[in-house]
C-alpha positions as CSV (number, residue, x, y, z in Angstrom):
1,M,16.3,150.8,295.4
2,L,20.1,150.2,295.7
3,V,22.3,147.2,295.1
4,R,23.0,147.0,298.9
5,D,19.3,146.4,299.4
6,A,19.3,143.3,297.1
7,M,22.7,141.8,297.3
8,S,23.6,138.6,299.2
9,T,26.3,139.2,301.8
10,V,26.9,135.5,302.5
11,I,29.3,134.7,299.7
12,L,30.8,131.4,298.6
13,T,34.5,132.0,298.0
14,L,36.8,129.5,296.4
15,G,40.5,129.3,295.8
16,P,42.0,128.8,292.3
17,A,42.9,125.2,293.0
18,H,39.4,124.0,293.8
19,T,38.2,121.4,291.2
20,L,35.1,122.1,289.2
21,R,33.4,119.2,291.0
22,E,34.2,120.8,294.4
23,A,32.9,124.1,293.2
24,A,29.7,122.6,291.7
25,T,29.1,120.6,294.9
26,L,29.4,123.7,297.1
27,M,27.3,125.9,294.8
28,S,24.6,123.2,294.5
29,A,24.5,122.7,298.3
30,R,24.0,126.5,298.8
31,R,21.6,126.8,295.8
32,I,23.6,129.6,294.2
33,G,24.8,130.2,290.7
34,A,28.2,131.8,291.2
35,A,31.2,131.8,293.5
36,V,33.9,134.4,294.1
37,V,37.3,133.1,293.3
38,L,40.2,134.7,295.2
39,D,43.5,134.3,293.4
40,P,46.2,136.8,294.3
41,D,48.5,135.3,291.7
42,A,46.1,136.0,288.8
43,G,44.8,139.5,289.6
44,G,42.8,139.0,292.7
45,I,39.1,138.6,292.4
46,G,37.2,136.6,289.8
47,I,33.9,134.8,289.4
48,L,33.0,131.2,288.6
49,T,29.4,130.6,287.5
50,E,27.3,127.5,286.9
51,R,27.5,128.3,283.2
52,D,31.4,128.0,283.4
53,V,31.0,124.6,285.0
54,L,28.4,123.5,282.5
55,N,30.5,124.7,279.5
56,S,33.5,122.7,280.8
57,V,31.5,119.5,281.3
58,G,29.9,120.1,277.9
59,L,33.3,120.1,276.3
60,G,34.1,116.7,277.9
61,Q,36.5,118.0,280.5
62,D,36.9,116.1,283.7
63,P,35.4,118.1,286.6
64,D,37.6,116.2,289.0
65,T,40.8,117.5,287.4
66,E,39.7,120.9,286.0
67,R,40.6,123.7,288.4
68,A,38.6,126.8,289.1
69,H,41.4,129.1,287.9
70,A,41.1,127.8,284.3
71,H,37.4,128.7,284.1
72,T,37.2,131.8,286.2
73,T,36.3,135.1,284.6
74,T,38.9,137.6,285.8
75,D,37.8,140.7,283.7
76,V,34.9,141.2,286.1
77,V,32.5,144.1,286.1
78,F,32.1,145.1,289.7
79,A,29.1,146.9,291.2
80,A,29.1,149.3,294.1
81,P,26.6,149.0,296.9
82,T,25.3,152.5,296.0
83,W,24.4,151.6,292.4
84,T,20.7,151.5,291.7
85,L,19.2,148.2,290.7
86,E,18.6,149.7,287.3
87,E,22.3,150.4,286.9
88,A,23.1,146.8,287.9
89,A,20.5,145.4,285.6
90,R,21.8,147.5,282.7
91,A,25.4,146.3,283.4
92,M,24.3,142.7,283.4
93,T,22.3,143.1,280.2
94,H,25.1,145.0,278.4
95,G,27.7,142.4,279.5
96,G,25.5,139.3,279.0
97,F,26.0,137.9,282.6
98,R,23.7,137.2,285.5
99,H,25.9,138.1,288.6
100,L,27.8,141.1,289.8
101,I,30.4,141.0,292.5
102,V,29.8,144.0,294.8
103,L,32.9,145.9,296.0
104,D,32.9,148.4,298.8
105,H,36.2,150.2,299.3
106,G,38.0,147.5,297.3
107,E,36.7,144.7,299.4
108,V,34.1,142.1,298.4
109,A,30.9,143.1,300.1
110,G,28.4,140.9,298.4
111,I,27.1,139.5,295.1
112,V,23.9,140.5,293.3
113,S,22.1,138.3,290.8
114,V,19.4,138.9,288.3
115,R,17.1,136.9,290.6
116,D,18.0,139.2,293.5
117,I,17.0,142.2,291.4
118,I,13.7,140.7,290.2
119,R,12.8,139.7,293.8
120,R,13.2,143.4,294.8
121,W,11.3,144.7,291.8
122,I,8.4,142.3,292.1
123,P,6.2,142.6,295.2
124,D,6.2,139.5,297.4
125,R,2.6,138.5,296.6
126,E,0.8,136.0,294.6
127,P,0.3,137.1,290.9
128,A,-3.3,137.6,289.9
129,G,-5.0,134.6,288.5
130,L,-2.6,132.0,290.0
131,A,-3.9,129.8,292.8
132,R,-1.8,128.1,295.3
133,A,-1.7,124.3,295.4
134,G,-4.4,123.1,297.8
135,S,-6.4,126.3,297.5
């Protein structure tokens, strides 16, 4: 199975001037854990994760004044849509992160998360021994 089979193609993109509160609000509304930050002045493509927002708030920083660019990871490991899910999982494990931006011919094509990979690896069925509520 390939990254293209598991990745999300609907991507939240932010600009570097978005506040962390704006980012968190948009990420929460979409129930996602990462956004792609497009900043041509700082190298192009970065990623802002829920962990980045949490770390900032944990440090006592104001999410209404902190900007995405100050918390964006710009030394990003990118995946190709033709990577296997095992290659993507290996890159995530090695790098200690949970999301990969997928580039196709230099353009953002999607994002793949650990959850996306697990959903593809685990059949969509009820595990043995677990009963559904109301059963």
